[in-house]
C-alpha positions as CSV (number, residue, x, y, z in Angstrom):
1,M,-10.1,-29.7,-25.4
2,L,-9.4,-30.9,-29.0
3,R,-11.9,-33.4,-30.4
4,P,-10.4,-36.5,-32.0
5,L,-10.3,-36.5,-35.7
6,P,-12.6,-38.9,-37.5
7,V,-11.0,-42.0,-38.9
8,L,-11.5,-40.9,-42.5
9,A,-9.8,-37.5,-41.8
10,L,-6.9,-39.3,-40.3
11,L,-6.5,-41.5,-43.3
12,I,-6.7,-38.5,-45.6
13,A,-4.1,-36.7,-43.6
14,A,-1.8,-39.8,-43.7
15,A,-2.2,-40.0,-47.5
16,V,-1.4,-36.4,-47.9
17,L,1.7,-36.7,-45.8
18,T,2.8,-39.8,-47.7
19,F,2.3,-38.1,-51.0
20,S,4.2,-35.0,-49.8
21,Q,7.1,-37.2,-48.9
22,R,7.4,-38.7,-52.4
23,P,9.9,-37.2,-54.8
24,S,8.3,-34.6,-57.1
25,R,8.0,-35.7,-60.8
26,P,7.2,-32.4,-62.6
27,D,8.2,-34.0,-65.9
28,F,5.5,-36.7,-65.8
29,K,2.6,-36.4,-68.1
30,P,-0.4,-38.8,-68.1
31,A,-0.9,-40.9,-71.2
32,P,-3.8,-43.0,-72.6
33,E,-4.2,-46.6,-71.4
34,V,-3.0,-49.2,-73.8
35,P,-5.6,-51.6,-75.2
36,A,-6.0,-55.2,-74.2
37,M,-3.8,-57.7,-76.1
38,P,-5.3,-58.9,-79.4
39,K,-6.3,-62.5,-79.8
40,A,-3.9,-64.6,-81.8
41,L,-5.3,-65.6,-85.1
42,M,-2.8,-68.4,-85.8
43,K,-4.0,-71.9,-84.8
44,L,-1.5,-73.2,-82.3
45,P,-1.3,-76.7,-80.7
46,R,-2.1,-76.8,-77.0
47,T,-1.4,-79.5,-74.5
48,D,-4.4,-80.4,-72.4
49,I,-3.4,-79.4,-69.0
50,T,-5.5,-78.2,-66.0
51,R,-3.4,-79.0,-63.0
52,A,0.2,-79.5,-61.9
53,K,1.7,-82.9,-62.9
54,F,3.1,-83.4,-59.4
55,P,2.0,-81.9,-56.0
56,A,3.4,-78.4,-56.0
57,I,4.5,-76.3,-53.1
58,D,3.9,-72.7,-53.7
59,F,6.7,-71.1,-51.8
60,H,5.4,-67.6,-52.3
61,L,1.7,-66.9,-51.9
62,H,0.1,-63.8,-50.3
63,G,-2.6,-65.0,-48.0
64,R,-3.7,-61.8,-46.4
65,A,-7.2,-62.5,-47.4
66,L,-7.2,-65.7,-45.3
67,Q,-9.1,-64.3,-42.3
68,S,-11.7,-67.0,-41.5
69,A,-12.2,-70.8,-41.6
70,Q,-14.3,-70.2,-44.7
71,D,-11.4,-68.4,-46.4
72,Y,-9.1,-71.3,-45.7
73,Q,-11.7,-73.8,-47.0
74,K,-12.0,-71.8,-50.2
75,M,-8.2,-71.8,-50.6
76,I,-8.0,-75.5,-50.0
77,K,-10.6,-76.1,-52.7
78,L,-8.6,-74.0,-55.2
79,M,-5.4,-75.9,-54.2
80,D,-7.1,-79.3,-54.8
81,E,-8.4,-78.2,-58.2
82,T,-5.1,-77.0,-59.6
83,G,-2.6,-79.4,-57.9
84,L,-1.2,-77.3,-55.1
85,A,-0.1,-79.5,-52.2
86,V,1.0,-76.8,-49.9
87,I,1.2,-73.0,-49.9
88,A,3.5,-70.8,-47.9
89,N,1.6,-67.7,-46.8
90,M,4.1,-64.8,-46.9
91,D,1.7,-62.6,-44.9
92,G,1.8,-64.4,-41.6
93,G,2.7,-61.2,-39.8
94,F,4.4,-60.6,-36.5
95,G,3.3,-60.4,-32.9
96,K,-0.4,-60.6,-32.3
97,T,-1.2,-60.7,-36.0
98,F,1.0,-63.8,-36.4
99,D,-0.7,-65.5,-33.4
100,Q,-4.1,-64.8,-34.9
101,N,-3.1,-66.3,-38.3
102,M,-1.7,-69.4,-36.6
103,K,-4.9,-69.8,-34.6
104,T,-7.3,-69.4,-37.5
105,G,-5.2,-71.6,-39.8
106,E,-4.5,-74.4,-37.2
107,P,-7.0,-76.9,-38.8
108,M,-5.2,-76.5,-42.2
109,R,-1.6,-76.4,-41.0
110,D,-0.7,-79.5,-43.1
111,R,-1.6,-77.5,-46.3
112,I,-1.2,-73.9,-45.4
113,I,1.9,-72.7,-43.6
114,H,2.9,-69.2,-42.4
115,F,6.0,-67.2,-42.7
116,A,6.7,-64.4,-40.2
117,R,7.1,-60.9,-41.4
118,L,9.0,-58.3,-39.5
119,N,7.6,-55.2,-38.0
120,W,10.0,-52.4,-39.1
121,Q,8.5,-49.7,-36.8
122,G,11.2,-48.2,-34.6
123,I,14.2,-49.6,-36.5
124,N,16.1,-46.4,-35.8
125,E,15.4,-46.6,-32.1
126,P,17.7,-48.3,-29.5
127,G,16.8,-51.9,-28.8
128,W,14.9,-52.6,-32.0
129,T,17.2,-55.4,-33.1
130,E,17.1,-57.2,-29.8
131,R,13.3,-56.9,-29.5
132,T,12.7,-58.0,-33.1
133,A,15.1,-61.0,-32.9
134,A,13.4,-62.2,-29.7
135,E,10.0,-61.9,-31.3
136,L,11.2,-63.7,-34.4
137,E,12.4,-66.6,-32.2
138,R,9.1,-66.7,-30.5
139,C,7.3,-66.9,-33.9
140,F,9.5,-69.8,-35.0
141,R,8.8,-71.7,-31.8
142,A,5.1,-71.0,-32.3
143,G,5.1,-72.5,-35.8
144,A,6.5,-70.0,-38.3
145,Q,8.2,-71.9,-41.1
146,G,10.3,-69.1,-42.3
147,L,10.8,-65.3,-42.6
148,K,9.5,-63.1,-45.4
149,I,11.4,-59.9,-46.3
150,A,9.8,-57.5,-48.8
151,K,11.3,-54.9,-51.1
152,E,10.7,-52.1,-48.6
153,L,14.1,-53.1,-47.4
154,G,16.4,-51.3,-49.8
155,L,13.7,-49.1,-51.4
156,E,11.6,-47.6,-48.6
157,L,13.1,-48.0,-45.1
158,K,15.3,-45.1,-44.2
159,N,17.9,-44.3,-41.6
160,S,17.5,-41.2,-39.4
161,D,19.7,-39.3,-41.8
162,G,17.4,-40.1,-44.8
163,T,19.6,-42.7,-46.4
164,Y,18.1,-46.0,-47.4
165,I,18.6,-49.1,-45.2
166,Q,20.1,-52.1,-47.1
167,A,20.2,-55.8,-46.6
168,D,23.7,-55.8,-45.2
169,D,22.8,-53.3,-42.4
170,P,24.5,-54.5,-39.1
171,R,21.1,-54.2,-37.3
172,L,19.8,-57.1,-39.4
173,D,22.7,-59.4,-38.7
174,P,21.1,-60.9,-35.5
175,I,17.9,-61.4,-37.5
176,W,19.6,-63.5,-40.2
177,E,21.5,-65.4,-37.5
178,V,18.2,-66.3,-35.7
179,C,17.0,-67.9,-38.9
180,A,20.2,-69.9,-39.2
181,T,20.0,-71.0,-35.6
182,H,16.4,-72.3,-36.1
183,N,17.2,-73.6,-39.6
184,K,14.5,-71.5,-41.1
185,P,14.7,-70.0,-44.7
186,V,14.6,-66.3,-45.4
187,M,12.3,-65.7,-48.3
188,I,13.7,-62.3,-49.5
189,H,12.4,-60.0,-52.1
190,I,14.6,-57.0,-52.5
191,S,15.1,-54.6,-55.5
192,D,12.4,-54.5,-58.2
193,S,11.8,-55.0,-61.9
194,Y,14.6,-53.6,-63.9
195,G,12.3,-51.4,-65.9
196,R,11.3,-49.5,-62.8
197,F,14.9,-48.1,-62.5
198,L,14.8,-46.8,-66.1
199,P,13.1,-43.6,-67.5
200,I,9.4,-43.6,-68.2
201,G,8.9,-43.6,-71.9
202,P,8.3,-45.6,-75.1
203,E,11.7,-47.3,-74.9
204,N,10.9,-48.8,-71.5
205,E,9.0,-52.0,-72.3
206,R,7.2,-51.8,-68.9
207,Y,5.8,-48.5,-69.9
208,E,4.9,-49.8,-73.3
209,A,3.0,-52.6,-71.6
210,G,0.9,-50.1,-69.7
211,L,2.6,-49.1,-66.5
212,W,2.8,-45.5,-65.3
213,R,0.1,-44.2,-67.7
214,S,-1.7,-42.3,-64.9
215,S,1.0,-42.0,-62.2
216,P,4.7,-42.4,-62.0
217,E,4.4,-44.3,-58.7
218,G,6.6,-47.3,-58.6
219,N,9.2,-45.9,-61.0
220,Y,12.6,-45.1,-59.3
221,Y,14.4,-43.3,-62.0
222,H,15.8,-40.0,-60.7
223,T,13.7,-40.1,-57.5
224,G,16.6,-40.4,-55.1
225,H,16.1,-44.1,-54.6
226,P,19.1,-46.4,-54.7
227,T,19.9,-48.0,-58.0
228,N,19.4,-51.7,-58.5
229,E,23.2,-52.2,-58.5
230,V,23.4,-50.7,-54.9
231,I,20.7,-53.0,-53.7
232,E,22.2,-56.1,-55.4
233,K,25.6,-55.4,-53.9
234,A,24.2,-55.2,-50.4
235,R,22.4,-58.5,-51.0
236,E,25.8,-60.1,-51.9
237,N,27.3,-58.7,-48.7
238,M,24.4,-60.2,-46.7
239,H,25.0,-63.6,-48.3
240,A,28.7,-63.4,-47.6
241,K,28.3,-62.4,-44.0
242,H,25.8,-65.2,-43.1
243,P,26.9,-68.4,-44.8
244,K,24.8,-70.5,-42.5
245,T,21.6,-68.7,-43.3
246,R,19.6,-69.9,-46.3
247,F,18.2,-67.2,-48.5
248,V,15.6,-67.9,-51.1
249,N,15.7,-65.0,-53.4
250,A,12.3,-64.1,-54.7
251,H,11.5,-63.5,-58.4
252,M,14.9,-64.9,-59.6
253,A,16.5,-62.4,-57.3
254,M,14.9,-59.7,-59.4
255,M,17.7,-60.2,-61.9
256,Y,15.8,-62.2,-64.5
257,Y,16.7,-59.5,-67.0
258,D,20.3,-60.8,-66.9
259,M,20.4,-64.6,-66.2
260,D,24.2,-64.4,-66.1
261,K,23.8,-62.4,-62.9
262,V,21.5,-65.0,-61.4
263,A,23.9,-67.8,-62.3
264,A,26.8,-65.8,-60.8
265,L,24.9,-65.3,-57.5
266,L,24.1,-69.1,-57.3
267,D,27.7,-70.0,-58.2
268,K,29.3,-67.7,-55.7
269,Y,27.0,-68.2,-52.7
270,P,26.0,-71.8,-51.7
271,N,23.4,-70.3,-49.3
272,A,21.5,-68.7,-52.1
273,D,18.5,-70.2,-53.9
274,V,15.9,-68.6,-56.2
275,E,12.2,-68.9,-56.8
276,L,10.4,-68.1,-60.0
277,S,7.3,-66.2,-59.1
278,A,6.4,-63.1,-61.2
279,T,9.1,-63.9,-63.7
280,V,7.4,-66.4,-65.9
281,Q,6.2,-63.6,-68.2
282,D,9.9,-62.8,-68.9
283,L,11.5,-66.2,-68.7
284,G,9.0,-67.6,-71.2
285,R,10.3,-65.2,-73.9
286,A,13.6,-67.1,-74.1
287,P,12.5,-70.8,-73.6
288,I,15.7,-72.4,-75.0
289,M,18.0,-70.3,-72.8
290,I,15.8,-70.7,-69.7
291,R,15.4,-74.4,-70.1
292,K,19.2,-74.8,-70.1
293,F,19.3,-72.7,-66.9
294,F,16.7,-74.8,-65.2
295,L,18.5,-78.0,-66.1
296,K,21.9,-76.7,-64.8
297,Y,20.5,-75.2,-61.6
298,Q,17.7,-77.7,-61.0
299,D,18.6,-78.1,-57.3
300,R,18.5,-74.3,-56.6
301,I,15.1,-73.3,-58.1
302,L,11.8,-73.3,-56.1
303,F,8.3,-72.9,-57.4
304,G,6.4,-69.8,-56.3
305,S,3.5,-67.8,-57.8
306,D,3.3,-64.5,-56.0
307,G,-0.5,-65.2,-56.2
308,N,-3.3,-64.9,-53.8
309,P,-6.5,-66.8,-53.0
310,N,-8.5,-64.9,-55.6
311,R,-6.5,-65.7,-58.7
312,G,-8.4,-67.7,-61.3
313,I,-7.1,-71.2,-62.2
314,E,-7.3,-70.9,-66.0
315,E,-5.9,-67.4,-66.2
316,F,-3.2,-67.6,-63.5
317,W,-2.3,-71.1,-62.4
318,V,-2.5,-73.1,-65.6
319,P,0.0,-70.9,-67.5
320,H,2.5,-71.7,-64.8
321,W,2.1,-75.4,-65.3
322,R,2.0,-75.0,-69.1
323,F,5.3,-73.0,-69.0
324,L,7.1,-75.6,-66.8
325,E,5.7,-78.8,-68.2
326,T,5.1,-78.4,-72.0
327,F,6.6,-77.1,-75.2
328,D,3.5,-75.1,-76.1
329,E,4.2,-71.8,-77.8
330,H,2.8,-68.3,-77.8
331,F,0.3,-68.5,-74.9
332,D,-0.8,-65.9,-72.4
333,H,1.5,-65.6,-69.4
334,P,0.1,-65.5,-65.8
335,A,-0.2,-61.7,-65.6
336,Q,0.6,-60.3,-62.2
337,L,-1.2,-57.0,-62.9
338,R,-3.6,-55.8,-65.5
339,S,-4.7,-52.3,-66.5
340,A,-8.3,-51.1,-66.6
341,T,-8.4,-52.2,-70.2
342,G,-7.2,-55.7,-69.4
343,A,-3.6,-55.2,-70.7
344,P,-1.0,-57.2,-68.8
345,L,1.1,-54.5,-67.2
346,H,4.4,-56.5,-66.9
347,G,4.6,-57.8,-70.4
348,R,2.7,-57.1,-73.6
349,W,3.7,-60.4,-75.2
350,R,3.1,-64.1,-75.1
351,I,5.4,-66.9,-73.9
352,S,6.5,-70.5,-74.7
353,G,7.0,-73.5,-72.5
354,I,10.3,-75.1,-71.4
355,G,9.1,-78.7,-71.1
356,L,11.1,-79.8,-68.1
357,P,11.7,-83.6,-67.6
358,D,9.9,-85.2,-64.7
359,D,13.0,-85.5,-62.5
360,V,13.6,-81.8,-62.7
361,L,10.0,-80.9,-62.5
362,R,9.7,-82.8,-59.2
363,K,12.6,-80.8,-57.7
364,V,11.1,-77.4,-58.8
365,Y,7.6,-78.3,-57.7
366,Y,8.3,-79.8,-54.3
367,A,11.6,-81.5,-53.6
368,N,13.8,-78.4,-53.3
369,A,11.2,-76.7,-51.1
370,L,11.0,-79.7,-48.7
371,R,14.7,-79.1,-47.8
372,Y,13.3,-76.0,-45.9
373,L,9.8,-77.3,-45.0
374,P,10.1,-80.7,-43.3
375,A,6.8,-80.0,-41.6
376,V,4.9,-80.6,-44.8
377,R,6.8,-83.6,-46.1
378,A,4.1,-86.0,-45.0
379,T,1.5,-84.0,-46.9
380,V,3.4,-84.1,-50.1
381,E,4.2,-87.8,-49.7
382,K,0.5,-88.5,-49.1
383,Q,-0.5,-86.8,-52.3
384,L,2.3,-88.5,-54.3
385,A,1.1,-91.9,-53.0
386,A,-2.5,-91.0,-54.1
387,Q,-1.2,-90.4,-57.7
388,R,0.3,-93.9,-58.0
């Protein structure tokens, strides 16, 4: 009789299998880490800002670390200190995981809400769509305020023949329709940073900033992955097929590298919105252009951070407020990732603010999100009243 493998052995075996399934990159050579950013020597004016001017709804926060009442209390403390009225936890899960998150977070449901997140296991098996749609409906009835879709759709999930599953796959049509029926938003992150689809090398600014110094993981150039154009086209098909479903496209639809593309998506599809998380480091490089974009599309942009309960207020949250509220120049962006040396891996540069007027700021911070989240309207109104 075979003895069961220890847990560690199973984990190692899984890791080896996963690694063996990745495309080989024989041309890759490790390179030295880039140093941390130098301090600016020029004296620059800074607006005194520590918290959001208006109660902010963070439409994109990863709360996987919220496992106990103490975790929630710690998160609420951070929210109160930096001006977050409500956060939407994108890691609400599915099935029993979702139920547990709802139970643990019940006392804080006016401040911390949960989005369901599909279980993709068995997607190539008969009945997956029906079972998943039914479970999603159950989650909505149990309190899920939306559905989160991550970039594994388009870049990781595969059909039985090895091709990649895209957002316009017919198996997903009933899922999108369930969201429309229950009037719940789909917070969808598909595709990835443009630099990840380009060759690794000095001409790729993501590489120059410090990515892929020790491993090519997360770069899709010549790996057999779909191109960003293929993924973006499938997204358009999805929007077109489901006009009654509201899609909030994360990270400026991952097209912040070409704001004309973002504008075209919003112009063509009334059921498309965007949120700005993990794009501030790029948007802040062109503050005049981006300010014009925000003014034109002020009803279609939601605030999100892509943060988590452990992000520091000064380093992470304040740069968001500084970018949106002030005309400050040449300040550190809220780095999503840092190297071992402290280098910001998604942008080795500094940014400037776009100084939005109050009426637009209110829309970005909370009013646009409240269209999708009526359950937290009372929370926002209470905090607004306290500011008067």
